[in-house]
SEFI-931308 format. One record per atom (N, C-alpha, C, O): residue in three letters; z, x, y. Coordinates in steps of 0.001 Angstrom, whole numbers, plus 500000, padded with zeros to 6 digits. Example, Ala and Ser with C-alpha at 12.3 -4.5 7.8 and 13.67 -1.06 7.14 Angstrom:
REM residues 2
ALA507800513190494310/ALA507800512300495500/ALA507800513200496700/ALA508465514236496681/SER507080512850497750/SER507140513670498940/SER507870512900500030/SER508039513409501138/
This chain:
REM residues 179
UNK500819830588104033/UNK500403831015105343/UNK499879832458105335/UNK498884832763105992/UNK500562833351104579/UNK500108834740104528/UNK498753834859103842/UNK498001835788104140/UNK498423833956102941/UNK497125833961102286/UNK495998833719103265/UNK494902834250103091/UNK496250832929104288/UNK495228832668105304/UNK494930833911106130/UNK493797834108106569/UNK495925834741106340/UNK495707835968107108/UNK495114837069106234/UNK494350837903106720/UNK495456837077104977/UNK494998838115104061/UNK493532838002103706/UNK492853839021103583/UNK493024836787103538/UNK491629836589103155/UNK490656837144104197/UNK489741837875103819/UNK490807836833105501/UNK489893837427106484/UNK489990838953106512/UNK488989839635106733/UNK491175839482106291/UNK491349840931106284/UNK490611841565105101/UNK489980842611105254/UNK490686840943103938/UNK489966841434102762/UNK488459841332102992/UNK487726842264102659/UNK487985840227103552/UNK486554840068103850/UNK486078841106104859/UNK484990841664104716/UNK486886841361105870/UNK486537842369106874/UNK486458843756106226/UNK485545844526106524/UNK487395844070105358/UNK487376845348104642/UNK486147845479103764/UNK485545846550103689/UNK485771844392103097/UNK484582844397102252/UNK483321844624103090/UNK482438845378102682/UNK483229843982104251/UNK482083844180105145/UNK482011845621105637/UNK480923846191105726/UNK483153846211105955/UNK483174847615106369/UNK482698848528105241/UNK481980849497105484/UNK483097848219104020/UNK482658849002102867/UNK481141848901102689/UNK480483849909102431/UNK480589847710102821/UNK479134847530102724/UNK478404848303103818/UNK477382848935103551/UNK478912848258105031/UNK478299848989106143/UNK478343850494105892/UNK477346851185106100/UNK479479851002105452/UNK479612852436105172/UNK478660852869104061/UNK478053853937104149/UNK478523852056103022/UNK477607852367101925/UNK476167852392102415/UNK475393853265102023/UNK475804851449103264/UNK474459851397103818/UNK474167852641104656/UNK473094853229104524/UNK475093853047105506/UNK474906854240106335/UNK474812855496105476/UNK473994856374105754/UNK475633855592104444/UNK475599856741103538/UNK474250856814102828/UNK473669857892102704/UNK473756855679102366/UNK472460855630101693/UNK471352856081102630/UNK470496856874102237/UNK471354855591103855/UNK470332855979104833/UNK470377857481105077/UNK469338858140105113/UNK471579858020105246/UNK471722859452105501/UNK471175860259104328/UNK470486861257104542/UNK471461859858103121/UNK470990860580101938/UNK469470860506101789/UNK468833861495101426/UNK468890859343102066/UNK467442859173101895/UNK466640859877102979/UNK465461860165102775/UNK467249860161104123/UNK466538860839105208/UNK466925862309105327/UNK466434863000106220/UNK467792862798104449/UNK468241864192104489/UNK467073865147104244/UNK466221864897103391/UNK467047866238105002/UNK466040867278104809/UNK466740868601104531/UNK467740868929105171/UNK466211869359103574/UNK466753870687103292/UNK465741871740103733/UNK464536871575103545/UNK466237872807104314/UNK465370873882104802/UNK464812874639103603/UNK465560875054102718/UNK463479874817103581/UNK462857875580102498/UNK462190876863102986/UNK461998877789102197/UNK461830876938104275/UNK461187878160104770/UNK461225878212106295/UNK461311877193106980/UNK461158879433106787/UNK461001879690108223/UNK459769880582108342/UNK459684881628107700/UNK458818880157109170/UNK457539880848109319/UNK457455881430110727/UNK457688880720111705/UNK457122882722110835/UNK456909883363112136/UNK455535884019112126/UNK455040884414111071/UNK454922884134113294/UNK453609884781113356/UNK453501885680114584/UNK453986885348115666/UNK452853886827114387/UNK452589887785115458/UNK451110888141115416/UNK450568888440114353/UNK450465888107116569/UNK449041888434116669/UNK448839889919116390/UNK449597890760116872/UNK447809890233115608/UNK447403891618115352/UNK445939891759115747/UNK445317890797116198/UNK445393892951115579/UNK443982893163115918/UNK443046892384115002/UNK441950892001115412/UNK443473892150113764/UNK442589891500112789/UNK442975890064112456/UNK442306889425111644/UNK444025889549113056/UNK444472888192112751/UNK445928888014113108/UNK446322888219114256/UNK446736887630112120/UNK448165887404112342/UNK448981888014111214/UNK448615887939110041/UNK450105888625111603/UNK451105889009110613/UNK452092887858110561/UNK452685887487111574/UNK452260887299109379/UNK453103886121109205/UNK454325886502108376/UNK454209887107107309/UNK455488886138108886/UNK456732886341108147/UNK457176885027107533/UNK457134883981108181/UNK457603885085106276/UNK458069883882105579/UNK459451884172105007/UNK459611885043104152/UNK460438883441105484/UNK461786883515104912/UNK461972882262104064/UNK461818881143104553/UNK462301882457102795/UNK462510881312101904/UNK463497881686100819/UNK463847882856100663/UNK463938880707100080/UNK464991880923099087/UNK464504881615097819/UNK465328882093097039/UNK463199881684097586/UNK462690882266096342/UNK462645883792096376/UNK462542884428095327/UNK462720884387097570/UNK462622885845097679/UNK463115886276099053/UNK463510885457099883/UNK463079887566099265/UNK463429888077100587/UNK462281887789101543/UNK461242887264101144/UNK462477888133102792/UNK461460887888103808/UNK460148888568103414/UNK460120889768103145/UNK459077887801103383/UNK457765888337103043/UNK456924888451104302/UNK457004887601105188/UNK456115889506104381/UNK455179889704105487/UNK453768889670104911/UNK453444890417103988/UNK452940888800105464/UNK451569888640104998/UNK450617888767106179/UNK451000888526107324/UNK449387889143105896/UNK448354889201106928/UNK447385888043106694/UNK446832887894105604/UNK447189887228107729/UNK446240886115107650/UNK445167886287108710/UNK445464886588109866/UNK443938886097108315/UNK442826886039109247/UNK442392884577109272/UNK441470884175108563/UNK443079883785110109/UNK442874882336110097/UNK443349881732111415/UNK443907882424112267/UNK443116880429111564/UNK443574879691112743/UNK444889878963112482/UNK445636878664113414/UNK445170878677111202/UNK446362877913110822/UNK446942878500109537/UNK446262879203108790/UNK448213878193109303/UNK448836878536108028/UNK449075877252107244/UNK449204876173107823/UNK449134877379105916/UNK449395876228105044/UNK450375876646103950/UNK450233877709103347/UNK451363875798103706/UNK452355876026102655/UNK452264874883101646/UNK452289873710102020/UNK452157875235100357/UNK452054874250099277/UNK453296874337098397/UNK453806875426098133/UNK453771873188097949/UNK454955873144097091/UNK454802872056096038/UNK454035871106096198/UNK455555872223094960/UNK455604871230093890/UNK456993870593093906/UNK458000871284094069/UNK457038869278093738/UNK458288868517093819/UNK458585867778092524/UNK457679867340091814/UNK459864867651092237/UNK460365866720091232/UNK461284865784091997/UNK462304866210092538/UNK460921864507092041/UNK461706863510092772/UNK462496862671091776/UNK461948862154090802/UNK463787862548092038/UNK464656861754091179/UNK464648860292091609/UNK464244859968092726/UNK465091859428090732/UNK465201857994091045/UNK466078857815092282/UNK467038858563092472/UNK465757856828093129/UNK466524856646094373/UNK468023856481094169/UNK468806856981094977/UNK468443855797093118/UNK469875855583092944/UNK470621856877092650/UNK471820856966092916/UNK469931857898092099/UNK470609859167091808/UNK470862859977093071/UNK471731860849093088/UNK470107859695094125/UNK470300860391095396/UNK471685860097095952/UNK472279860932096635/UNK472192858914095658/UNK473539858537096104/UNK474600859488095559/UNK475668859637096152/UNK474306860129094431/UNK475262861040093805/UNK474951862499094131/UNK475468863409093482/UNK474108862718095136/UNK473851864072095602/UNK472608864741095053/UNK472353865898095385/UNK471819864062094224/UNK470591864669093715/UNK469574864815094835/UNK469208863836095485/UNK469123866038095054/UNK468035866281095991/UNK466796866579095159/UNK466911866939093988/UNK465611866434095751/UNK464417866770094977/UNK464411868258094640/UNK464931869076095398/UNK463824868597093510/UNK463614870001093167/UNK462302870424093805/UNK461294869727093684/UNK462313871569094485/UNK461139872035095219/UNK460829873462094786/UNK461714874317094758/UNK459573873711094450/UNK459125875072094149/UNK457953875404095066/UNK456904874762095008/UNK458143876411095911/UNK457048876874096756/UNK456024877556095866/UNK456374878377095018/UNK454736877208096064/UNK453701877745095181/UNK452716878660095891/UNK452423879749095396/UNK452202878240097038/UNK451178879036097716/UNK451365879014099222/UNK451884878060099802/UNK450920880105099831/UNK450842880193101286/UNK449439880692101588/UNK448985881677101005/UNK448756880011102499/UNK447369880391102757/UNK447004880193104216/UNK447733879569104988/UNK445839880751104572/UNK445285880560105900/UNK444225879476105873/UNK443547879272104866/UNK444094878790106984/UNK443070877746107146/UNK442283878051108414/UNK442779878715109324/UNK441067877564108459/UNK440217877753109637/UNK439844876406110238/UNK439655875424109520/UNK439740876371111559/UNK439258875157112229/UNK437836874847111783/UNK437484873685111578/UNK437020875886111634/UNK435641875748111188/UNK435613875959109672/UNK435897877058109197/UNK435279874932108923/UNK435298875029107458/UNK434230875963106907/UNK434278876310105727/UNK433270876380107723/UNK432221877292107268/UNK432625878757107398/UNK431850879644107044/UNK433822879017107898/UNK434267880405108085/UNK434510881091106748/UNK434397880488105681/UNK434847882370106843/UNK435040883225105661/UNK436116882685104720/UNK436819881722105027/UNK436216883330103585/UNK437154882912102537/UNK438590882869103046/UNK438978883605103953/UNK439347881996102441/UNK440764881853102786/UNK441570883034102261/UNK441192883683101286/UNK442691883297102931/UNK443705884206102399/UNK444683883329101629/UNK445247882393102194/UNK444891883620100350/UNK445815882818099546/UNK446821883747098875/UNK446447884700098190/UNK448105883455099083/UNK449187884217098468/UNK449976883275097574/UNK450306882158097972/UNK450276883730096365/UNK451075882910095455/UNK452501883432095437/UNK452731884640095394/UNK453451882515095469/UNK454854882882095356/UNK455181883121093890/UNK454534882572092999/UNK456189883945093655/UNK456651884113092275/UNK457198882778091805/UNK457521881918092626/UNK457302882597090537/UNK457678881293089978/UNK459164880995090136/UNK459821880608089169/UNK459695881168091327/UNK461081880789091580/UNK461241879293091412/UNK460362878527091806/UNK462328878874090844/UNK462538877446090620/UNK461902876939089347/UNK462040875762089014/UNK461201877811088625/UNK460541877378087403/UNK461505876864086358/UNK461223875883085670/UNK462657877534086239/UNK463652877098085263/UNK464114875680085566/UNK464236874855084661/UNK464374875397086851/UNK464802874047087223/UNK463732873021086901/UNK464032871937086400/UNK462477873363087190/UNK461397872419086899/UNK461245872217085394/UNK460977871100084951/UNK461410873274084600/UNK461324873129083143/UNK462464872271082613/UNK462257871422081746/UNK463674872493083137/UNK464804871664082728/UNK464572870207083108/UNK464939869301082360/UNK463961869981084275/UNK463719868606084704/UNK462724867920083778/UNK462829866716083543/UNK461762868667083250/UNK460819868084082292/UNK461543867597081045/UNK461190866563080478/UNK462557868345080622/UNK463333867925079455/UNK464221866735079800/UNK464418865843078975/UNK464761866723081029/UNK465632865626081451/UNK464904864290081467/UNK465486863257081133/UNK463633864307081854/UNK462901863049081965/UNK462826862341080617/UNK462889861113080556/UNK462694863101079549/UNK462643862492078221/UNK464007861956077799/UNK464101860935077119/UNK465059862654078209/UNK466397862285077749/UNK467024861169078573/UNK467719860318078019/UNK466800861154079865/UNK467613860274080702/UNK466848859307081587/UNK467412858305082025/UNK465594859578081858/UNK464850858709082758/UNK465300858812084209/UNK465102857873084980/UNK465905859938084598/UNK466383860113085971/UNK465273860470086946/UNK465434860302088155/UNK464151860960086440/UNK463084861437087319/UNK462151860294087681/UNK461684859542086825/UNK461899860190088976/UNK461011859158089500/UNK459559859595089363/UNK458739858878088791/UNK459238860800089903/UNK457860861273089854/UNK457787862766090121/UNK458742863386090589/UNK456620863325089808/UNK456274864702090148/UNK455150864608091167/UNK454282863743091053/UNK455157865487092158/UNK454049865483093112/UNK453949866811093830/UNK454885867611093821/UNK452798867039094455/UNK452586868220095279/UNK452581867810096733/UNK452220866683097073/UNK452986868735097591/UNK453007868467099025/UNK452577869728099760/UNK452929870840099367/UNK451817869545100824/UNK451369870663101654/UNK451630870343103109/UNK451679869181103513/UNK451795871391103882/UNK451964871239105316/UNK451230872396105981/UNK451234873513105462/UNK450598872138107125/UNK449935873225107839/UNK450126873068109335/UNK450283871962109852/UNK450107874215110023/UNK450320874271111470/UNK449490875412112044/UNK449079876312111311/UNK449241875378113358/UNK448439876434113973/UNK449200877756114076/UNK450419877783114244/UNK448447878843113969/UNK449004880176114188/UNK448933880499115674/UNK447962880142116341/UNK449946881167116194/UNK449970881608117589/UNK450905882800117693/UNK451847882933116912/UNK450640883661118656/UNK451465884848118846/UNK452896884452119204/UNK453127883768120201/UNK453846884885118391/UNK455255884602118644/UNK455730883234118190/UNK456887882881118419/UNK454868882458117553/UNK455251881099117128/UNK456215881148115944/UNK456108882005115067/UNK457161880204115944/UNK458120880071114842/UNK458209878606114432/UNK458274877708115273/UNK458211878388113119/UNK458285877039112565/UNK459385876975111509/UNK459687877969110847/UNK459969875807111365/UNK460937875543110307/UNK460323874506109373/UNK459881873446109818/UNK460297874812108084/UNK459746873891107089/UNK460908873326106277/UNK461719874064105718/UNK460966872000106230/UNK462013871322105472/UNK461372870444104398/UNK460181870136104444/UNK462199870054103434/UNK461747869163102363/UNK462676867962102308/UNK463896868090102420/UNK462075866797102134/UNK462839865562101944/UNK462365864930100640/UNK461587865535099902/UNK462821863740100361/UNK462388863067099134/UNK460906862707099174/UNK460321862383098141/UNK460291862762100361/UNK458884862383100467/UNK457937863560100685/UNK456728863346100769/UNK458435864792100781/UNK457545865938100904/UNK457992866937101948/UNK459130866914102416/UNK457050867831102310/UNK457319868890103280/UNK457099868403104706/UNK456259867539104961/UNK457870868975105634/UNK457721868705107066/UNK457834870044107785/UNK458748870818107502/UNK456920870327108711/UNK456991871549109519/UNK457235871160110969/UNK456621870229111490/UNK458150871894111615/UNK458470871623113016/UNK458432872920113813/UNK458951873941113362/UNK457820872886114993/UNK457882874067115864/UNK459312874246116371/UNK459986873272116705/UNK459774875513116427/UNK461146875736116878/UNK461231876662118084/UNK462324877074118471/UNK460082876995118686/UNK460121877733119945/UNK458944877289120816/UNK458071876545120369/UNK458937877754122052/UNK457929877308123028/UNK456515877691122601/UNK455586876902122777/UNK456336878892122042/UNK454998879316121617/UNK454442878371120547/UNK453270877997120591/UNK455269877998119612/UNK454820877081118555/UNK454558875687119120/UNK453573875046118754/UNK455430875216120007/UNK455221873893120616/UNK453920873857121407/UNK453182872874121339/UNK453630874927122162/UNK452374874995122919/UNK451171875031121981/UNK450155874389122248/UNK451281875778120885/UNK450182875850119919/UNK449917874486119288/UNK448763874094119118/UNK450972873768118942/UNK450813872435118344/UNK450206871469119353/UNK449337870673118998/UNK450654871530120610/UNK450093870650121653/UNK448605870908121842/UNK447818869965121929/UNK448209872189121907/UNK446791872531122073/UNK445990872105120846/UNK444869871614120975/UNK446552872290119673/UNK445893871928118417/UNK445686870421118327/UNK444624869966117903/UNK446688869647118722/UNK446580868189118668/UNK445598867651119707/UNK445052866561119538/UNK445374868405120775/UNK444441867974121822/UNK442986868245121440/UNK442077867766122118/UNK442750868998120376/UNK441368869334119975/UNK440647868125119444/UNK439481868220119062/
């Protein structure tokens, strides 16, 4: 008689374990890590842009452009390794200005120091030894510049994402998308 009560309880426990594993997997695959915070202030000649990121202290750059663009290089691990806490390796490479009119003057391009290079070099060696790496790829994100605008840039297993984090940035994105 006790076996009849125990079997449904074991099955219910197994179903709960499967559900918990599924939720954990979803959370890991959709996780985003913060890689930069971008701020902009209007100047007489363009914009002063502040970049806070893990590769260096806060950087201040001058852009004469309508938009900013951030480029990064990624090392993506196999999906099953994400379950054990592996996040993609991300190295910020360039920050530049973009223009709405492609015929405008030359771009402003700033290169980041090679922060994260050691990790990327180690990952190149790991791929030969273990097969843990899924792929290498580049990712870019760009958003409009506006006085007082602030953006948060995150990285996931699929690339960079930029989000406005204040009203000035939200208004700039709305106006930009309406063009």
